[in-house]
C-alpha positions in Angstrom: -100.9 -19.9 -34.5 -104.5 -19.3 -34.4 -106.5 -20.6 -31.5 -110.1 -21.3 -32.4 -113.1 -22.7 -30.7 -113.1 -25.7 -32.9 -112.5 -28.9 -30.9 -108.9 -30.2 -31.2 -107.9 -27.5 -33.8 -105.2 -24.9 -33.4 -104.7 -23.5 -36.9 -106.0 -23.6 -40.4 -103.1 -25.7 -41.8 -104.0 -29.3 -42.9 -102.4 -30.9 -39.9 -103.1 -28.2 -37.3 -105.9 -30.5 -36.0 -105.7 -33.3 -33.5 -107.6 -35.7 -35.7 -105.6 -34.9 -38.8 -102.3 -35.0 -36.9 -103.3 -38.5 -35.6 -104.2 -39.7 -39.1 -100.8 -38.6 -40.3 -99.1 -40.2 -37.3 -101.0 -43.5 -37.9 -99.9 -43.4 -41.7 -96.3 -42.7 -40.9 -96.1 -45.2 -38.1 -97.6 -47.9 -40.4 -95.0 -47.2 -43.1 -92.2 -47.2 -40.5 -93.6 -50.5 -39.3 -93.2 -52.1 -42.7 -96.8 -52.2 -43.7 -97.8 -52.3 -47.4 -99.1 -48.8 -48.3 -102.1 -50.2 -50.2 -103.1 -52.5 -47.2 -102.4 -49.7 -44.7 -104.5 -47.2 -46.5 -107.4 -49.7 -46.6 -107.0 -50.4 -42.9 -107.1 -46.6 -42.0 -110.1 -46.1 -44.1 -111.9 -49.1 -42.5 -111.1 -47.8 -39.1 -112.8 -44.5 -40.0 -115.7 -46.0 -41.9 -118.1 -44.9 -39.2 -117.6 -41.3 -40.3 -120.5 -40.2 -42.6 -119.4 -38.7 -45.9 -119.6 -34.8 -45.8 -119.5 -34.7 -42.0 -116.7 -32.3 -40.9 -114.8 -35.0 -39.1 -114.9 -37.2 -42.2 -113.6 -34.3 -44.4 -110.7 -33.8 -42.0 -109.9 -37.5 -42.1 -109.9 -37.8 -45.9 -108.0 -34.6 -46.5 -105.4 -35.5 -43.9 -104.9 -39.0 -45.2 -104.5 -37.7 -48.8 -102.0 -35.1 -47.6 -100.1 -37.6 -45.5 -99.9 -40.1 -48.4 -98.8 -37.4 -50.9 -96.0 -36.1 -48.7 -94.6 -39.6 -48.4 -95.1 -40.5 -52.1 -97.7 -43.2 -51.6 -100.9 -41.3 -52.7 -103.6 -43.9 -53.3 -106.0 -43.2 -56.2 -109.2 -43.7 -54.2 -108.0 -41.4 -51.4 -106.9 -38.8 -54.0 -110.3 -38.9 -55.7 -112.3 -38.6 -52.4 -110.2 -35.8 -51.0 -110.3 -33.8 -54.2 -114.1 -34.3 -54.4 -114.6 -33.1 -50.8 -112.4 -30.1 -51.4 -114.3 -29.2 -54.6 -117.6 -29.4 -52.5 -116.3 -26.9 -50.0 -114.4 -29.1 -47.7 -114.8 -28.0 -44.1 -114.6 -24.3 -44.7 -118.1 -23.8 -43.3 -117.1 -24.6 -39.7 -114.3 -22.0 -40.0 -116.7 -19.4 -41.4 -118.8 -19.9 -38.2 -115.8 -18.8 -36.2 -114.2 -16.1 -38.3 -114.3 -15.1 -42.0 -110.6 -14.5 -42.1 -109.9 -18.0 -40.8 -112.4 -19.4 -43.3 -110.4 -17.7 -46.1 -107.1 -19.1 -44.8 -108.6 -22.6 -44.5 -109.9 -22.3 -48.1 -106.5 -21.3 -49.3 -104.8 -24.3 -47.5 -107.3 -26.7 -49.1 -106.7 -25.1 -52.5 -102.9 -25.6 -52.2 -103.5 -29.2 -51.1 -105.8 -29.8 -54.1 -103.0 -28.4 -56.5 -100.5 -30.9 -55.0 -102.9 -33.8 -55.1 -103.7 -33.3 -58.7 -100.2 -32.4 -59.7 -97.2 -34.7 -60.6 -96.9 -37.6 -58.0 -94.1 -37.5 -55.6 -91.5 -40.3 -55.4 -91.7 -42.5 -52.3 -89.5 -41.1 -49.6 -87.7 -42.7 -46.7 -89.2 -41.9 -43.3 -87.6 -41.3 -39.9 -89.3 -41.1 -36.6 -90.8 -37.6 -35.7 -88.9 -35.5 -33.3 -90.7 -34.9 -30.0 -90.2 -31.2 -29.2 -92.2 -31.5 -25.9 -90.7 -31.5 -22.4 -91.2 -34.9 -20.9 -93.7 -34.7 -18.0 -94.9 -37.5 -15.7 -98.4 -37.9 -14.2 -98.3 -36.0 -10.9 -96.0 -33.2 -12.0 -97.2 -29.7 -11.0 -96.1 -26.6 -12.9 -96.2 -22.9 -12.2 -97.3 -20.9 -15.3 -96.2 -17.3 -15.6 -97.4 -14.9 -18.2 -95.4 -11.8 -19.3 -97.8 -9.6 -17.5 -97.0 -11.4 -14.2 -100.3 -13.3 -14.0 -99.6 -16.8 -12.6 -101.5 -20.0 -12.6 -100.8 -23.6 -11.3 -101.6 -26.8 -13.1 -101.0 -30.6 -12.5 -100.4 -33.3 -15.1 -103.3 -35.8 -14.5 -102.8 -38.1 -17.5 -100.8 -38.8 -20.6 -102.2 -39.6 -24.1 -100.5 -40.7 -27.3 -100.7 -38.4 -30.3 -98.7 -37.1 -33.3 -96.0 -39.7 -32.6 -95.4 -38.4 -29.1 -96.8 -38.7 -25.6 -98.8 -35.6 -24.6 -99.5 -34.5 -21.0 -103.0 -33.8 -20.0 -103.2 -31.0 -17.4 -105.8 -29.4 -15.0 -105.4 -25.7 -14.3 -106.5 -25.2 -10.7 -108.6 -22.6 -9.0 -105.7 -20.8 -7.2 -105.7 -17.2 -5.7 -102.2 -16.0 -6.1 -101.3 -14.2 -2.9 -97.5 -14.3 -3.6 -96.9 -17.6 -1.9 -96.7 -21.0 -3.7 -99.5 -23.6 -3.1 -98.9 -26.7 -0.9 -98.8 -30.2 -2.1 -102.2 -30.8 -0.4 -103.7 -27.9 -2.3 -102.3 -29.2 -5.6 -103.9 -32.6 -4.9 -107.3 -31.4 -3.7 -108.0 -27.9 -5.2 -110.9 -27.8 -7.8 -110.1 -27.7 -11.4 -111.0 -24.6 -13.3 -114.3 -25.2 -15.1 -115.7 -23.8 -18.4 -119.1 -23.3 -20.1 -117.7 -23.7 -23.6 -120.3 -25.4 -25.8 -120.1 -26.2 -29.6 -123.8 -25.3 -29.8 -125.3 -23.0 -27.3 -128.4 -24.5 -25.7 -131.7 -22.6 -26.5 -133.6 -23.6 -23.4 -131.1 -22.8 -20.6 -127.5 -21.8 -19.8 -124.5 -23.7 -21.0 -123.2 -26.6 -19.0 -120.4 -26.0 -16.5 -117.8 -28.7 -16.8 -114.2 -29.4 -15.9 -111.7 -28.0 -18.4 -108.8 -30.3 -19.1 -106.0 -29.5 -21.6 -104.1 -31.8 -23.8 -100.7 -30.0 -24.3 -99.2 -30.2 -27.8 -95.8 -29.2 -28.9 -95.7 -29.0 -32.7 -92.5 -26.9 -32.9 -89.5 -26.2 -30.7 -90.8 -22.7 -30.2 -93.9 -24.0 -28.5 -92.0 -26.2 -25.9 -92.5 -25.6 -22.2 -89.5 -23.7 -20.8 -88.4 -21.0 -18.3 -90.1 -18.2 -20.2 -93.5 -19.9 -19.6 -93.0 -21.4 -16.2 -91.3 -24.0 -14.1 -91.8 -27.3 -12.3 -93.3 -26.9 -8.8 -93.5 -30.5 -7.5 -93.6 -34.2 -8.5 -95.7 -37.0 -7.4 -98.9 -35.1 -6.7 -101.7 -37.8 -6.2 -104.3 -36.2 -8.4 -106.7 -38.1 -10.6 -108.5 -36.6 -13.7 -111.7 -34.8 -12.7 -113.5 -36.4 -15.6 -113.3 -39.2 -18.2 -110.8 -38.1 -20.8 -112.3 -40.5 -23.3 -115.5 -38.6 -23.5 -114.7 -34.9 -23.4 -115.6 -32.6 -26.3 -117.3 -29.2 -26.7 -120.6 -31.0 -27.5 -120.7 -34.1 -25.3 -119.1 -35.6 -22.2 -118.6 -34.8 -18.7 -115.5 -32.6 -19.4 -114.3 -30.2 -22.0 -110.9 -31.5 -23.3 -109.0 -29.0 -25.5 -105.7 -29.2 -27.3 -103.4 -26.3 -26.7 -99.7 -25.3 -27.0 -98.1 -24.0 -23.9 -97.8 -20.4 -25.3 -101.6 -20.5 -26.1 -102.3 -21.6 -22.5 -100.3 -18.6 -21.2 -102.4 -16.3 -23.5 -105.5 -18.0 -22.0 -104.6 -17.4 -18.3 -104.3 -13.7 -19.1 -107.7 -13.5 -20.9 -111.1 -12.3 -19.7 -112.4 -15.8 -20.6 -110.1 -17.2 -17.8 -111.4 -14.7 -15.3 -115.0 -15.8 -16.3 -114.1 -19.4 -15.9 -112.6 -18.8 -12.4 -115.8 -17.2 -11.3 -117.8 -20.1 -12.8 -115.7 -22.5 -10.7 -116.1 -20.4 -7.5 -119.9 -20.6 -8.0 -119.6 -24.4 -8.6 -117.6 -24.9 -5.4 -120.4 -23.4 -3.4 -122.9 -26.0 -4.7 -122.9 -29.8 -4.2 -119.7 -31.3 -5.5 -121.4 -34.4 -7.0 -123.2 -32.2 -9.5 -120.1 -30.7 -10.9 -117.9 -33.8 -10.8 -115.4 -33.0 -8.1 -113.7 -36.0 -6.5 -112.2 -36.4 -3.1 -108.7 -37.8 -3.1 
């Protein structure tokens, strides 16, 4: 699975995107709830009417809705026409090209395959079942010890839960922890600063990037990406820690936090990376400055 610096996206596949995944979940949940497909389609379109045609987020919505409708056998003509038109105009390949040419080519191929399905013979309506939740159930206040194959360790605390993809996803904060061989105390887990990041969708031209708390929404699309002994273990429960920032306003472009979407294996890769070393130093620098500026909260 590719990890890219595109907000809420973890691969080039149609549903390897948090927004697309939510669109499919909303469509499937509506059908499972007995809603008429035509009325349900109109409702979802109305809910996303604020998206301007041609904007990347709009492309993701229409492509995901068309794909979700096709795979359930309820492809609506207006959705089909809009999705095919957007694909023919390039879809959202440009955002991938800004990251990596190979990823752009992969995304283009995914869109081409979807176009062939949308313009091919229609599928018969299929019976749906509730999606399987591959994720390990965590509660707010659970602390985990993450261990990479290299031996690098990190600690994180579940600070919230959010719905998505038909499941409930834990939101975690990775803490600024210096591993001296001993495990952190409950007080440390409750009060230690969250690791910050300077990730920005668009780099500022008149100054350095902002330094903001990094929160991670953990996704488990397959059984292989589930949390388990090879990735870490539970350290403690009931840690009284609130989110360091407002989860409803966290993106690479705006908000007081950067909220990413990661699988557990991708997070393990991250804690071994030079980027994580850089983020830890950013956080140390932030700790030495007034806490109010960087959003730390006393518990």
